[in-house]
N, C-alpha and C positions, 0 to 999 in steps of 0.2 A: 809422397809421404815425408813428413818432417823427421829430422833426426831425433832420437830419444835423448840426446845430450844437449839440446838447445836450451839456452837461458830462458827462463820463464818471464814473459813480459809483465806479469803481475808484480815482479820485483824490480821494476825499472828504476825505482828510487835508489837502489844499490849502485846502479851504473852511473847515476847522476850525483851521488853523495859528494859533498865537498871534501871529505877526508880521502877520497880516491886519489886526489893529487899527491898525497903523501906517499902512497904505495904504487901509483902509476901516473906519473906526470907526463901529460901529452907533449909538452914542449921539449922536455928532456929526450923523450923517445923519438919525436920527429926530427930533432937536431942530429940524430945518429945517421941520417941520410941527407945527402945534398939535394935540396928541393929548389927547383927553379920556378919563378913566377909564371912561366909559360906552360907549366905542366898540366896535363890532364891526368887525374888520379882516381883510382878506385879505392874506396873504403869497403872492403868485402866483409860482410857480417857486421855492418855498421852499428847495429843495435840502436841505442838512443842518440847516436851521433856524437859521442864523447870525443872521438878523434876527427869526425867529419868537420865540425865547426872550426877547430884550430887549423885543419888542412885548408879549409875554404879561405882562410885569411892569408894563406901563403901561395895559392896557386890559381890558375885560370878557371879550372872546372874540377869538381869532385862528383863522381858517380857514387852515391851512397846506396849500396846494394845489400839486401837482406831477404831472407825467406819468410820473415814474419811481418805480416801487414801491421800488427800492433806497434812494432818497433818503428816502422816507417811513418805511421800516423803521428807518433810522438815526435819524430824528427821533423816532419813537415810543420807541425805547430812551432817547434823550437826555432827553425830557420825563418819562419814567417815573423815571429816575435822579434827576432834579431835582424830582420830585414836583409837576410843573406840571399843573394840572387844567383850564386854560382854553384849551387848544389842541386843535383838531379837525383832524387830518390827513385830507386828501381826495385820493384818486387821481382824476385826470381824463384826458380825451382831449385831444389838441392842439386849441387854439382854443375850448375850452369851460371854463366856470366853473360847477361844479355847485352853484349857490346860487340862491335866489329873486331876482327882479328887485327893485331898490331896497332891498337888504337890508344893505348895509355903509356905514359912515361914511368909511372910508379903505381904499384899496387900495395896497399897497406891492409894487413889483416891482423887484428889484435884479439887475443883470447878466443880464437876460433879453431885452431888446428885440431884440438881435441873434440870439437863439435862435428867435424866433417866425417860423414859415414864412409864415403868412398874417396879416400885421400888421394889416390892416384888419379882419379877422374877430375877432381877439382883442381889439382895441381896442373894437370894437362890444360884445363880451361884457363888457369892463370897464365901459363906459358903462351897460350894462344892469343890472349888480349894484350899482353905486355910487349912493347916494341923491342926489337933487337937492341941490346945494350941498355934496356930499361931496367928499372930496379924493383925489387920486391922487399918489403919490410914486414917481417913476421915477429910477433911477440906472443908468447904463450906461457902458461904456468909451468914452473919447474916440476919435474916428476917426483916431488916429495911433499909431504904434508907440512904446510906452513901456517895453519890456522884457519884458512878460508880458501874458497875457490872450488872447482869441480872435484869430484872424488879422484884420488890419486890413480886408481886403476884405469881411468879413461884418459888421463893426461898422456901427452906424447913427449918423450924425453928430447932434450936438445940434440943429442946424437942421432936419434931416429929421424927427427925433423930435418936435420942437415942431409941425411941420406935420402929421404923422400924427395926433397926439392932438387937435389943433385940429379936424381933419376928423371926429373922433369925439366931438364935443360937450364937449370939455374946454378951458377957458380957462386960459392960463398965468398963474400967480400968482408963481412964483419960478423963477429959473434961475441956477445958479452952477456954476463949474468947481471940481472937487476935483483933487488932484494927478494922478490917473489917469482920473477919471470926470467925467461931468456929472451934476448933480442938477437935476431938474425937479419942481416942485409945480404941479399943476393943480387947478382947481375944476370940478366937473361943472355945466354950464349948464342 
């Protein structure tokens, strides 16, 4: 069963809009964490690949994972048109990451914490696939109305997110507020 909070693929143009760089710049966000060219990275809840493509330019392999086939179909077309060869789109079920344990150096998840129905279970999965001392980059909407985004009542506050990930064996390394979002970097303990 899909989460009732999932972004509707019919509005994929919103994810790809040029003005998104103004309110959510991928390079600025990715620069918040040290990324090595040898990294294997997960973009969990990759959607249209807005972060997948810039990640692919920085690392060896990106596993672009989503529960919505429509999102992955869009991403497949996008990477084919851009001749990107180091992205592996993977369809998954809610609360599952279809990768081996301790297999990735970095897991990135943007605008998704509010979408996860079973937050404890997906965080446990994140912990399972990220290598010891690996990194986790989480970006999500602040829990206040700022003109767009998901309903405030389903958003997860920065404080609650930090607590949830700390319970999942992740130690907070960096926390900062962006204009509409919070950015959290964790290290797997």
